[in-house]
C-alpha positions in Angstrom: 0.0 0.1 -0.2 2.8 2.2 0.8 4.5 1.6 -2.5 1.0 2.5 -4.4 0.9 5.9 -2.4 4.4 6.6 -3.2 4.0 5.9 -6.8 0.5 8.0 -7.0 2.4 10.9 -5.3 5.5 10.8 -6.9 6.4 12.2 -10.3 5.8 9.9 -13.4 9.1 8.3 -14.8 8.1 8.9 -18.3 7.1 12.8 -17.7 10.7 12.9 -15.5 12.7 11.7 -18.6 11.0 14.3 -20.9 11.9 17.2 -18.6 15.3 18.1 -20.1 14.1 18.0 -23.8 10.6 19.5 -23.1 11.4 21.9 -20.2 8.2 22.4 -17.7 6.3 19.5 -19.2 5.0 18.3 -15.9 3.8 21.8 -15.0 2.1 22.0 -18.8 0.5 18.5 -18.3 -0.8 19.6 -14.6 -2.1 22.8 -16.0 -4.3 21.2 -18.8 -7.9 22.2 -19.0 -10.6 19.9 -20.2 -12.4 23.1 -21.4 -9.5 23.7 -23.6 -8.9 20.8 -25.9 -6.7 22.6 -28.1 -4.0 22.7 -24.9 -4.0 18.8 -25.1 -3.6 18.8 -28.9 -0.5 21.6 -28.8 1.3 19.8 -26.0 1.0 16.4 -27.6 2.8 17.9 -30.7 5.5 19.3 -28.7 6.0 16.1 -26.8 5.6 13.9 -30.1 8.6 16.1 -31.6 11.0 15.4 -28.8 9.7 11.6 -27.9 12.6 9.1 -28.2 10.9 6.1 -26.5 7.5 4.1 -26.9 6.2 5.3 -23.5 6.7 9.1 -24.7 5.1 8.5 -28.1 2.0 6.9 -26.1 1.9 10.0 -23.9 1.8 11.9 -26.7 -1.2 9.5 -28.4 -3.1 10.0 -25.2 -3.0 13.7 -25.4 -4.3 13.6 -29.0 -7.1 11.3 -28.2 -8.0 13.4 -25.1 -7.9 16.5 -27.5 -10.0 14.8 -30.0 -12.8 13.5 -27.7 -12.8 16.7 -25.8 -13.3 18.6 -28.8 -16.3 17.0 -29.5 -17.9 16.5 -26.1 -16.8 20.1 -24.7 -17.0 22.6 -27.4 -18.7 20.2 -30.1 -16.2 21.1 -32.7 -15.3 18.1 -35.1 -12.7 20.6 -37.2 -10.5 20.4 -34.2 -11.4 16.7 -33.4 -10.1 16.0 -37.3 -6.7 17.8 -36.5 -6.2 15.7 -33.6 -6.9 12.8 -35.5 -4.4 13.6 -38.4 -1.5 14.6 -35.7 -2.4 11.0 -34.4 -1.7 9.3 -37.3 1.4 10.8 -38.0 3.3 9.2 -35.1 1.0 5.7 -35.4 3.3 2.8 -36.8 0.1 1.0 -38.0 -0.5 1.4 -41.7 -4.1 0.2 -41.1 -4.5 2.4 -38.1 -3.2 5.5 -40.2 -5.7 4.9 -42.7 -8.6 4.7 -40.2 -7.6 7.8 -38.7 -7.2 9.6 -42.0 -10.7 8.4 -42.9 -11.9 9.4 -39.5 -10.5 12.7 -39.9 -12.2 13.0 -43.4 -15.6 12.1 -41.8 -15.3 14.8 -39.4 -13.8 17.4 -41.7 -14.7 17.1 -45.3 -11.2 18.9 -46.1 -9.3 15.7 -44.6 -11.4 13.6 -47.0 -9.3 10.9 -48.8 -8.8 11.1 -52.2 -9.6 8.6 -55.0 -6.7 6.1 -54.5 -6.9 4.9 -58.4 -5.3 8.1 -59.4 -2.0 9.8 -59.0 -2.3 13.3 -57.6 0.4 16.2 -57.8 2.9 13.9 -60.0 4.9 17.3 -60.2 5.8 17.2 -56.4 8.6 15.2 -55.1 8.4 13.5 -51.9 11.7 15.4 -50.7 10.3 18.9 -51.7 7.1 18.0 -49.9 8.9 16.8 -46.8 11.2 19.8 -46.7 8.1 22.3 -46.8 6.2 20.3 -44.4 9.3 20.1 -41.9 9.8 24.0 -42.5 6.5 24.9 -41.3 6.4 22.4 -38.7 10.0 24.2 -37.3 8.3 27.7 -37.6 5.6 26.6 -35.6 7.7 24.7 -32.7 9.9 27.9 -32.3 12.8 26.3 -34.5 13.1 29.3 -37.0 16.8 28.7 -37.4 16.1 25.4 -39.3 13.2 26.7 -41.2 15.0 29.7 -42.7 17.2 28.3 -45.3 14.6 25.8 -46.7 11.9 28.7 -47.0 14.4 30.0 -49.2 14.3 27.3 -51.7 12.7 28.3 -54.9 11.0 24.6 -55.1 9.6 25.0 -51.5 8.3 28.6 -52.1 6.5 27.1 -55.4 5.1 24.6 -53.3 3.8 26.5 -50.4 2.3 29.1 -52.8 0.6 26.3 -54.8 -1.2 25.4 -51.6 -1.3 28.7 -50.0 -5.0 28.8 -49.8 -5.0 26.0 -47.3 -2.9 28.0 -44.9 -4.5 31.5 -45.5 -8.4 30.5 -46.2 -7.5 32.8 -49.5 -6.5 32.2 -52.9 -5.2 35.7 -53.2 -3.1 35.7 -50.1 0.6 34.8 -50.0 1.5 32.7 -47.2 5.2 32.8 -47.3 5.9 36.4 -45.6 4.2 35.5 -42.6 6.4 32.3 -42.5 9.5 34.2 -43.1 8.6 36.8 -40.3 8.1 33.9 -37.7 11.4 32.0 -38.6 12.9 35.1 -38.2 11.7 35.5 -34.5 12.9 31.9 -33.1 14.9 30.6 -31.4 13.5 33.1 -28.8 16.2 35.7 -28.3 16.2 35.5 -24.4 16.1 31.9 -23.6 17.2 30.4 -27.1 14.3 28.2 -26.4 15.3 26.9 -23.2 12.2 28.3 -21.8 13.8 29.1 -18.6 16.4 31.7 -17.7 18.7 31.9 -15.1 18.9 35.5 -12.9 20.8 36.8 -9.9 18.8 38.9 -7.5 20.1 40.3 -4.6 23.0 37.7 -4.6 20.4 34.8 -4.9 20.4 32.7 -8.0 17.1 31.7 -9.2 15.5 29.9 -12.4 12.5 31.7 -13.9 10.0 31.4 -16.7 11.2 33.3 -19.8 9.6 36.7 -20.1 10.0 36.8 -23.8 8.4 33.5 -25.1 6.7 32.8 -21.7 7.9 29.2 -21.8 6.1 28.3 -25.2 8.5 29.3 -28.1 7.2 29.1 -31.3 4.4 30.8 -33.6 1.3 32.2 -31.9 -1.8 31.4 -33.5 -4.8 33.8 -33.3 -7.3 30.7 -33.3 -7.1 27.0 -33.4 -8.3 27.0 -37.1 -4.8 28.6 -38.0 -3.1 25.8 -36.2 -5.2 23.2 -38.0 -4.8 24.6 -41.2 -1.1 24.3 -41.0 -1.6 20.6 -40.2 -3.8 20.2 -43.3 -1.2 21.7 -45.4 1.3 19.3 -44.1 -1.0 16.2 -44.6 -1.9 17.6 -47.9 1.6 17.9 -49.4 2.9 14.7 -47.7 0.0 12.8 -48.9 -0.2 14.5 -52.3 0.7 10.8 -54.1 -1.8 8.1 -52.9 -0.7 4.4 -53.1 -2.3 1.9 -55.6 -4.1 -0.8 -54.2 -1.5 -3.3 -55.2 1.2 -1.2 -53.2 -1.2 -1.0 -50.1 -1.9 -4.8 -50.3 1.9 -5.4 -50.3 2.4 -3.0 -47.4 -0.2 -4.2 -45.1 -0.7 -7.7 -46.4 -4.5 -7.1 -47.1 -5.2 -6.7 -43.3 -9.1 -5.5 -43.1 -9.7 -2.0 -42.9 -10.6 -0.9 -39.2 -13.5 1.2 -39.2 -13.3 3.8 -36.2 -15.3 6.8 -35.1 -14.6 9.1 -32.2 -16.5 6.5 -29.9 -13.9 3.7 -30.6 -10.7 6.1 -31.0 -10.1 5.9 -27.1 -10.6 2.2 -26.7 -8.5 1.5 -29.9 -5.6 3.5 -28.2 -6.2 2.4 -24.6 -7.2 5.9 -23.4 -9.8 6.4 -20.5 -11.4 9.6 -21.9 -13.0 10.3 -18.4 -9.2 10.8 -16.9 -8.6 14.2 -18.3 -6.4 15.7 -15.5 -2.8 14.8 -14.7 -2.0 15.4 -11.1 0.1 13.5 -8.7 2.0 11.5 -11.2 -1.2 9.9 -12.5 -4.2 10.6 -15.1 -7.3 10.9 -13.1 -10.8 12.0 -13.4 -12.0 15.4 -12.3 -13.4 14.0 -9.3 -10.3 12.4 -8.4 -8.2 15.4 -9.0 -10.2 17.6 -6.7 -9.6 15.1 -3.9 -5.8 15.1 -4.5 -5.7 18.6 -4.8 -7.4 18.6 -1.2 -5.0 16.1 0.1 -7.1 13.0 0.0 -6.1 10.1 -2.1 -7.6 6.6 -2.8 -5.9 3.7 -2.5 -7.9 2.1 -5.8 -10.4 0.2 -3.7 -12.4 3.1 -2.7 -10.8 3.7 0.6 -9.7 7.3 1.0 -6.3 8.0 2.4 -4.2 11.0 3.6 -0.7 11.5 1.8 2.0 9.8 3.5 3.6 11.5 6.4 0.8 13.9 7.0 -0.6 12.2 10.3 3.1 11.8 11.3 2.8 7.9 10.5 4.9 5.8 8.0 
């Protein structure tokens, strides 16, 4: 029992391992608000970009699934849920699951609808150019502007971004490049160099505080969730421009049956309990459980409530 309590009140091992690469990740997880699904999706993308282990990728997947579920149940916004499905597909290994996620995204938002697999789309776009353009925009979004600037100067990348500019801007007459170039020029953060925190000496005392410039969240700031979703749609469109033939698909997945998926089955497929939307005390909890933990009351998993170890002076 003591071990269970210690684990519940200790910092999660996976989160602890991420702290060096994603400073403040524990604070970000604990600050997640079920009424703001976008926060789950954005943190999922941040973790996915730095993930190195299966456990870290599973954490990102959990955040995407929660973001999708909350988008529908809390805000009734299928477009944001569709964006979460696309992001989830990007870090999912199973080709069958990837296709299911794309189909689900297309059913939630027609802009993600899958093309006819019997035809080749955009034959003039090479895989290298498509990847370079998508990676550059991703780097701008994550605050790695120094990695994006040189790529954005390439004529072939500029041509591709302009060709699909309407996806990014919502207007066929607006060039998306100037804004991307301006954002790329801003990052990394001039104050913390994307470390998210800075060390200061005040009255002889050295302390580490949140960066005043980026506020611990380097990267492009979006005016709306739709702007964020537009970038994901662009990346998805250019990276999936050339659809596989049925023969190539069968060779890839050996004829595995297509797994139908909807938002109701999405959580079960990835093993996520969507009632556990709060991360607190080193574990995912329901809102009711989170309130108890915040009040200093823990459950041993059998319905018996306990105080955290040490509060009553016992071992």
